N, C-alpha and C positions, 0 to 999 in steps of 0.2 A: 569382628573386628573390620575397621578399614582402612586402608593403603589412602594416605593423604600424599597427593604432590601441589608442593608451590610453585607457583610462575609468577613472581611480583609479587604484591597482594594479593593475587587472588588464589584460591585454593580450591581442585579439581577434586572431584569423590566419581573416579569410573566406575560403571558397573561392572561386576563382575560376575557377569550372565555363563559365559562358557570361555574361558583364558583359554583358546587353541592356538597356540603359537604366537609370533610376535608379528609376522610379518614386513613388508617393504626394506627389510633389513636393519630397519631400527632396533636398537638394543633398548632392553623391556626398562622401564622406571623405579626408580630403589626405591622402597621406601622412605619415609623422614619420622624421625622421631620427634617428639613436642615441642621440642626446637626448631626444628623445621632441618634439622640435619640427616644427611644421608648416613650409609652406612658406613663411607671411607670420610666422614665428617664433612662434605663437602654440603651445598646448598644451591638450591638454585639459581640465586643469585650468583652465585660463585663459578658457577658453569658462563654466565654471560649470553645464553642462548636459550629462549622460550620453547617446550616441547612443541612438537610438529604434530597437528591431527593425523589420524593413520587408522586404516582398519587391520586388528592385530590379529584377527581368523585367516588363517592359511591352510587348516584343513579342518573340514567336519567331519565330527561321529561317523561310523559307516551304517549305511542303513540295509533291511533287506528286502527284498520283491517283494508283494504282495503286502506288507509289514506299515502300518502308519507312523509316520515319521516327524519329527519337529526338532527344531536345532536352532540359534540363534548366532547370527554374525554379531561381532564383536568390534568396538572402533575406542579410541583412547584418546586423549589431551587436545578435546574439542569444546565446546559449549551445547550441550546436551539441550532439547532432543536431538539423536541423529537420524536420517533418513537414507536408506540402501533403496539401490535400481541394481539390475542388470545392466552389463553396459554392453556398448552395440554389438549386436551378432551373437553375443551371449546366449546360452540355454541350459538349463537345469535339465538332471534326468526326466525323461518322461512321468508324467505323474506329481512331478513336485512346481511348489510356487516358490516366491521369494515376497514378503509381507516389506512394507516402507518401512515399520521396524526393524528392518534382518529376520524376521523368523523366518524359517526355511521349512516348507511344512509339505503334508501331501503324502501321498502309497505308490511309492517307484513301482513299474511297472517292467521295467529293464535294468539286468544285470548290469556293471561296468565300472569303471572308473574314468570320471569326466572333468575338466580343468574350468571354471567360468570366469570372468569378470566382471567385477563389481564396482559401481562407484558408489561414494557415501559424501553427505555433506552435512554441516554442524547446523547451526543455528545461528553461528556468527559470522557466515558467508565463506566458510572453510570448505574445502573438498580435498577428497583423497580416493584412489583407485587403489585397487588389488587383486590376483586373481586367486583363486578358493579350488580349491582340490576335494571332491566326493566320491568316495565309493561306496556302489551297492552290490551288496552278493548276492548271488543266486538262491533259491529254495532248495536247501539240501534233505535228504533223504524220502523224497517224491517216491511213490510206487513207479518203478519201472514198467516200461509199456513200447508197445512197437508204432513208430509214427509212420512205417508206408502202410498206403493203403491201397495202392496201384501199380502193376509193375507194366513198363511200354511193350510193345507187340513186338515181334522176333518174327525173321527171315530163313527160313532155310538153306544152309551153305553159307550163311554171314556171321560173322562173331558179333557176341551180345555181349554185352555186358548190364549188368545193376549192381545197386546200393542200397543193403536193406539199411533201416535208421532206427535209432532207440530213443526214448528220454528215460530222465529219471534213474532210481537207482546209484548204483556206485560202479563207474566204467572202472578195466576195459568190460566190453561185453564178449560174450562165447554165441556165435551162431550156430544153429544145427536146425535136418530135417526133424519131424515130429510125427510120431503116428504111423511110421512108415510109409512115409510120403514120398513121392518120386518126381524127377523134375523132367521137365520134357529132354528126350535123347538129345545128348551131347554136350548138355549142361551139369555144372556141378555149384555147389555151395561150401565157401571155406568159412573158418572159424571166425573170421573176419567182417561177416555179412557180405561178401561180394560173388554174387552170380553169374557165373563167364561161362563161354565156351563155343561151340557155333552147332547150335541145332538142325539133328536130322529129319525130325518127324513132325510132321502137320497135325495141327488140332490146338485146343481149347487144356492143359491140365492145372487144375487144382492141386495144390499140396498146402501144409501147415510148416512154419518155420517157429521157431522156438529160441529164445535171444536169454541168453544167463547172466548175472552181472555177479560182479566181486565181492559183495557184501559177504557178511557172515551173523547168521544164515542167509547163504544165497537167496538173492528173487528169480521169479522166471516168469515170463509172458510169452505166450504162442497168441498166432493171426493167421486166417487163410488165406493163400493169395493163390491167383494163378497167372499165365503167361500163353497166350496164342502164339499160335508158331503157323506161318502160312509160305506158300510158294512165293519165289519171285516172281511177281508177276511183270516185271519193265516197270513205265513208268506208272504214276499214281495215277488214280482215276482223279478225272477233275472234269469239272461241267465248263463248256467254253464258250454257252450262250450269255451273252451278258444283259440284255434287253428284248423287251417284245415291241414288234410293230403295234401300232394303235388299229382299236377293231370299231364296228360302226354296227350299232343295233339295226338286226333283219338282213345283214350283207355277210355271207361266208369267209370264215376265217379259217388260215390253217396256221401253222408257222412249227417246223419240227426243231425240238429240243437238241443240242449235241453235246456231244462227251470225247472226250480222250483219254488212253492210258485203260489201264488196269484189262480184265479180260474180257472179249465180245464174247456173248452179246449180251448189251445192257436192257436193263427192264425200268421204266418208269414209275412213279407214282405221286400220288399228292401226300404230303408229310400230314399226319393224324392232325385234325383240327382245320386244316385248311379248305377253303372253298374257290371253286372256279367260278368267273362270270355265270350267272343261268344262261343256258345255252350251249356252252361252251365244254369239251371234255377233254381230258388227256388219256391217250393209247398208252400202255405199255413200252409201243416205239419209240415213244418221247413226242409224240405227235398233236398239238394243241390244235382242236377244228370244232367248229360247229359256228350257230350262226347264232349271237348274242340277243337276248334280248331285253337287257336293261341296260340304261349308259351309267357313268360312274367310273371310281376309281379301284379298282380290286387287287389287293396284296393276296399272295398265295406264296407256297412253300412248295419246293418239290424234291424227291430224293430220285438218285437214281443209282441202280445196283448192278454190280458184275458176275461175271461167270467163277470169280477167284473162289479159292477149297482154302480157308474163309474168305466168305463176299467181300469186296469192299462196297462202302457206300458212301454219297457225300451230297450235302442238300446246297439248295439255293433260294433265294428269297425273290419273286419276281414281282413286276408293277405291268399290270395290263390295261390300259385305258378305252373305254368303251365312249366312242361317240353318238348324240342322237342323230337319229334319222333323218334326214332331211323332212321338216315336213309335218314330221310324227306326230300322229294324235296320242296325248294325253294318257294315259291309262293306268293301274294299278297291276303289276305283276306277279304281288305274292300267290306262292299257292298254299299248300295247309302250315300254319303256323308249329311251332313246338309246343310238346304239353307242358305244364308247369305243374307243380305240387304244393298244396296248401303250407304254408309256414318256411316255403324255401324261395330265394331270391331269384327271380324272373329277368330274362332279357331278350328282347326279338326287334327284329328292324323290317320296315315296313318301305316297299321300295315300288317307284314307279318308272315308268316309262315316257319319252315324248315332251312335247311341249315344249315349256322355257323354265328351266332351274333357275336359283332355288325352289325346290317345292315347300308347301304350307299342309298339316296333318290337321284333322278334328275327327270326332265320332259323331259320322251324321246319324246315326240309328242304333237301336239295340244299344247293350250295356257291357262294359269291360268286366272280366270278374273284378270283383270285391279287392281292392289292396295294389290293383294295374293301374299306372294312365298311361295316356298319348302325347309325349311331346310331340311339339310343332314340328320337328325335324322326322319322325317317324319312328321313333325308338319306342318299343313297349317296355317299361320297369315298373318294378316294385314286387311286392310278397303279398302273393295269393292268401285271403284270408276264410275261402269257403269252394268246395268242389263242386265238380259239373263241367256238363260243354255250358259256354258263353258265345253266341252269336251275336255280331257288329255290323255296320254298314263302316269302313274308314273310306273319308273325303279327301283328297289331295285338289291341290290350286297347285298355280305355278303362276310365275312370275310377267305372262304377258296382260298388256291391260287393252281390253279389259280381262280379266284373270280367265282361264280354260280350267274346266276343274273335270273331275271323274272319282267313280267311287266303285266297291269291290265289297261283295258280301264273304267274312271272315270268321273262322271258331274258331278257338282256344279250349282246349280238354285240361282242365282243373284236377289233379289225381287229391284222393284224401290224406289227409296228413299219415306220415309213416310208409304210405305206397313208395315205391322206388320208382323211377323213371327207366324206362326198360332201354337197355343197350346192348351191346354186345362183347362178352369177353376179349381182352386186351392180348391174351395169351399167345404167342404165335401158332401156328399150326406144324407138327412136327414134318421133317423131312421125307420123304418117297425114296422109295427103292425101284429101279427098272425090273418089271416082270417076275415083282413080288406083291401079293395083298397087300394092300391102304385098308386102314378105317382109323379116321380121325371123329370126334361128336363135338360139335359144335356146342358153346354154351352162351346163354343169355343170362344179364343183371338184370333184376329188377322187372317190373312187370308183372303179370297175372298168368300165371299158366294153365292149360298146357298152351304152345309154342309152335309157330310152323313157321318153315323154313325154307327159304327161295333163292336164288340169283339173281342180282337185280342190274349184273354189268360185267362185261367180260365174262374169261373160260375155266372152267377147271381144266385140268390135264386131259390130255387124251386118255378115253375110257374108264374117266371117274364121273361120278354121278352124288347128287346130293339129294336126299330123301325129306320128306316134311316133316321129321322130325329133327335135323340137323345133323345126320349120320352121314359124312362124306367116306364114299368107298369105291374103290376100282381095279385094277391091274394095266398099270401103260408100259409102253415098250418104248420109250423117248425119254432120255436126258433134257431137263432143264426147269426153266420156271415158270410156272402160271400165277397170273396176279387177274383177283375176278374180286366181286362186290357181292357179299352175301344179306341178304334184307332178311328181317325177324319182325312176326308182328304176333302179339301177345291175344287173352282171351280177357282182357278188359272191359268196364263198362265205365266210360269209353274205349274203344280198344287203341291199343299203341303198334307204333311201329320203328325200327331203329336200322341202320345200315353200318357194316364196315367193309372196307376195303383191306384184304388179306391175301396170301400170295403161301403156293405150296412147292416147294424145290423136290425137284424128282434129280435123285443122284445114282451114278453106275454103282456105288456099292460102300455103305456105311463105315466111318471110321470106326475100329471093334474099340470096345469099351473096354478099358487096363482099371484097374485096382490094384493098390498101394500090397506090402507083404500081410499086412496085419499086426505085425507086433509094433503095441502102441507102448508109449512112454511112462515109467514107471510112474506112482501114486503112493501116496501117505496117507493114511488112515486119519480122517478129520481136518483133511485138507483139500481145497476146492481142485476139482480137479478138467481137464477139457482135454480130451485126444482125437486129432482126426484124422481118418482115413484117404488117404491121396486117391484121386479121384480123375482122368482124365479119356479124351474119345470120347465114342459114343454121340447120343445128343442128350446136350444139359434138356433141363435142370435134372440134377441126379436125387435118387431114391435111397435110404438105405434104412434097413430092419436087423432086428434081431429074430435068425431063422433057426437057431440052436443052441444047446447050452443054457446057460448064464449069465450075466454080467455083476460084475462084484455088487454087494448091497448099498443101496442110497445112488447108485448110478444109470443114468437111462442114455437112451439112443434120441437125440435133436439134429434133423438134418445128416451131417458128413460126421458128426461129433457123439464120441460118446461124454459125458460131462454131468457131473453132482459131485458127492461130497461122499468119498466112501467110509464106511462105517466098521469093514472088517477085512483083514488083512489075509492076504495069500496069492495064489499064481489062480487066474480063472482063463477056463477055455472056452470060448462060443463064438459061434457061425453068425458071422452078417451078410447079410443078402443086399446087393447095390444095384437096382434096375435105372435106366436110362427113358428117354422118350420116343425112342426110337419105333418105327413100325417097320416089323415087328418090333417089340420092346428086346432091348439085349440085356444079360442077367449074367452076372456073376457072383459067386458065393466065396467069402473068403474066410477060413477059419484063423482066428484072433488068439491073441493071448495078451492078459494083462495081471500084473505083477502089483499089489497092495503092500507095502511097507507096513510095518505096526506104525506106533508114534514112537518117536524116537525117548529111548529111556523108558517107556513105559509109563511114567507119571504123568498127573495131571500139570501140562501147561499150554500159555496162552499160543495159540496158531497165528490168530491176525499179526502180521506184520509192521504193516503200513495203513492209515487211516487216510482217505480220498478229503481232498481239498474242499471245503466250502464256498459258497460263495455269497458276499452279505444280500440281506432279504429276499433269497431263495431255499426253498423246502429243502434241509438235508438229510441223509440214512446212513446210517453206515451200520454194522452188524459184528461185533464182535465175539470169535471163533475160540471153542478149547477143543483140548480132546486129552484121554488120558482120564484116571480118576474113575468118579462112580459119577455120572449123568442124574439128576439133572444140573444143572451151576450158577451159581448166583452171583452178578457182578455189582462190585462197589467202583469209586476212587478214591484209595486211600490217598494222594498227593496230587495235586494242580489244581486248576479253575478250567472247568469248561468254559468256552467263549459264550459269551452271552446269547441268551434265546434256544439254546441247544442243552439239553438234559441227557441222562443214562438211567436205564430201567434196570432192573435185578436180572431180567434176561439178556442182559449184552447189545439190548439197541441202542443207539447215539441216534435223535432225532430233536427236529425243532427246524425253525427258522431265525439266520446268525442276522444279528443287528448292527454291528461291527466289525473293521477287521480285528485279528487276532493272530498271535502265534503261540498255543496254549500249549506247554508241554505237561503230561498227564502219566501217572502212573496207573494204571487199571490192575485191578485186583479180579480173580476167578477164584471161586469156594465152591468145593464138590460137595456131594450127599452121603458119603461114605460115613459110617458107624462113629468115625473117627476124622472128621473132614479134615482134607488138606487143600493147601490155597497155593497158587503160584499167579505172578504179575510183571508185566511187560512195563515200560515205559515207551509212549508213541508221544508223537505231536500231530495236532490237530489246525489246520492253518485255516484261515477265512479270509478271503479277499475282498 
C-alpha cells in the first residue's frame, strides 16, 4: 500500500523506509482516498498551503557497542532524490558515518546518547534541518575482569588511598583479599575496593585481591598486585645537571653530575644500552672524565640511585659534543667490531677523528661478510649469510681539498646459524648483609661454554672476589653500594666477549620474609581455580613449592599461585615452602588448607558462564566446560548460529577466525556418557567486534 499526498496537480509518494518521528513539530500528512480527500474530507487544495520539505526522523534505532549498525534518515514533501549531510560541528558516535542518501552505518565503539544536526536538500532546491538523537547501548554480559594493574607507592606514616576497579559482570561489585593475602601493615581493603590507611612497615608486599559481582550465579575474578612502602626521605631525588660542557679530542675532560633530594650517598651509572664517547668514563661518584678520542655528537642516559630503602632512582639524557682537535690528523678509531650471526640483522658504525668532516667510507681491501654492506656514512648493515672470520681494510676520506685519507684493518666474527651472541644475564644480583657470607653466580647467555669471568671496571664490595667461573663470594663489614663492570669470554671459534655494568647493595640487615596465613579461598569441582599466597619482605623474586601433603587433584603450584581445575571434592592439607633471593636465602614453610566443594546439585551442568569476545580476522578459541554426570562429554549447538568463521567441535572447543561482526545468542548442549545419557544446556552470547 502507498500513501499519496496531493499538492496542486502533483502527487508525491514518500519512501516509507523508517518512519521514525515527525520532526520539526510539523503535523504528519493525512492519507488521501482515491478522490484525493483526506480523512476529514478536506483536500490539499482546501488547505490553501503546500506541504513543506522536512526531515521526519527525530530518533534513530538504538545501537550496540561492537555490533554492525544500519538505519536510514527519512525526509518528506520534497522532490526526490534527497541528500543528507551532518550539520556544522555535528558528529556521529565513534565508528559510524552518514552517507549522502541518509544511511547511518558502521560499528559503534562507545556507548552513550548523542544528538546531532542534519542538513537535508531535495532535487527542487529545497532544504531543511533537523536534530536527530541516537543511543548506543554498552555490551552486556561481559566476563568480569579486574582492570587495576598497578598500585601507587606508599610512605611510612603518611595517609594512603587507592581504588580498585573492575569491568564486566553485573555491578555492584564486592572486593576482598584472597588466599590468606595480607596488605602492608596499617592498610585495609573494604568491600567497595578502597585500600586505605597509614602504612607502618617498609617493603614491597604482594597480595591477591578478588572481586565478586551481583549476577546469579555470581562471577569472580582475581589478580595479583603489590604495594611498595618506603621511608619518608624528604625531598624527592632529582638530577640537577641540565647540560654538559663541550669536549675536545685529546684534551682532558672532567664534569661532575649533580643531584639533590633522596638519601645520600648517590651512585651513578649508565643506563643499559647507552654508551659514552670513546675515552670518557662515568664514575659511581657521578664524575664524567677522560680524554675523548673521537669527535662527534654523543647522546646517552645516566641513572642515579640513592641510599633509601627501597631506593629511589632518576634518569636523564645528555648530549656531549666532542670537537676535533686543532689540526688533528685523520684516523680511524674503531677497535673490535661486534660479532654477528648468520640470518640475523647486523649493524655497526665506523668512526674517525681528525681531518675535516664530513667523512666518506669505502672498503679498500679484503671483503665484508657476505650479506653486509658499508655505507658512505660508515654504517655497516645487512644480514650475514655465511659464518667465519672476515678481515678487511676500511678507508675514510675527509672533506678537505685535496682530501686526506686514512685506513684501518678491521675484523668481523660471524657466528653460525643458531649460535647465540654472548651476553651477560640482566638479572639483578641479590643484596648482601654485613658480616654474613655472600655467594652469587653470574650467568652468561649464548656463546660457547666454558666461560671465563673477570672485573672490567669498578670495584666489588670490600672483602668480595670474583672467580674465573663467575662466582662472587666474600664477607664485608661495610654497608653501601658497589658498582662494577663484569666481563665474560667464551670458548667459541672465533671467541666472543661481553660486558655488563651491575651492582651489589650491602645492607645492615635483610627485611624478613613474611608469608600469609595459608588459608586459600574455596573451589568447586570442575571450575577453574586460582588462589595466591600473600608474600612480602625478603628479596624478590619469590619461589614457592609443595613440600608436604598433597594438593587437590587437578591443581598445581605456578609461581605463588595454586591453580588448575579441581576434579575431587574435599578438604586438603598441605605444606608450601616459600623462598626468596636473599643471601643467605630466607625460607618460610606455611601449612595451608584448601576446601573443594562438590558440583552444585551433583548432576551434569554447564560450567562455562560467559564466552570471551572475538575480533574480526583474529584467531579465536574458547573451551566449553561441564561438571557432574559421566565424562567424557559431547557438545552440540541445538539453537543459534555461530559467527561466520567459527565452529564448535564435539569436545566443546570453539575455534576459527571470525570474518564479520556479530552478536550471536547461542544455546550450547552437553551430553554425558552414562548408560542412560543425561543432558544440560546453557544460553551464551558470543560477540565479535
